[in-house]
N, C-alpha and C positions, 0 to 999 in steps of 0.2 A: 378445484384446489390449485393454487399456484405453486409451481415447483421452485426450489431454491438450489443454490450451489455454493461452492466454497472457493474463495479467492486465495491462492497461494502467492503471497506478496514477498517481493525482494526489494528492499530499499537500499540504495547505494548512491554515493556521490560520483557522478559521471565526469571524471576529470578530463576525458578526451571529447566529451560532448558528442559521442557517437551512438548513444542509445543501447550500447551493448556492454554488459558487465565484463570487465577484463582485469588483469593483474594490477593495473595502475589505479583502479577505482577503490574507494573506501566503502565498506559495508556500514550502514547507519543503524546502530542500536537505539532502543528507546524511542522509536517513532510511534506515535499514537494515532488512532483513527477515530473518525466519527462518521455518521451517516446511518447507522443502525444501532439500536439500543444495546444489542449484544456485543458490540465492538468497543464499548466505553472503557473496558479494562484490559483491552488487548494492546500490547506493544511488541515491537520487533525485538528479537534476541540479539546476541552479540554478533551473529552472522547477518543481521539485517533482515531476518525472515520472520514471517508471522502467517497464520491462517485466519481468514475472516469467514466465518460461517454465516449462512443466511443471505447470500447475495441473490438478487433477483434474477430470474430468467428474463432476458431482454436487456434492460439498461439498469445498472447499479451506479448510484452517485456516492462518492466518498470523499472525505477530506483527510489528509495526512499532515501531521505536524511533528517537526523535529525540534524539541524544546532545548536540547543540549548543544545545538549547533547553529549554523547560519540560517538565514531566511531564504525563501524562494519566492519568485514572482507569482508562481502558481502552485497552490496546494490542493486544488479541487480537481477531481478526476471523474470521468464517466467511463464505465467499463461496459462494453457491449458483448453479449453472449447469445448463444442459440442452443436449442435442445439437441 
């Protein structure tokens, strides 16, 4: 049996482009996810946070979309994990 995990996601607009959430950044609510059937109805809360259950052990592919805001050049992500 394959093991699964949970992704604790924080979505934010990185205004300083430093890859670190800080006080100048904006949390992004209502970001939706795809890549697993159980993520179809998951969206981030007002703090830009969500939990995605059922992530693969190894590589998990996901897509994030922020429908109420701007667009991004890249909405596709690969998450690498290990046991």
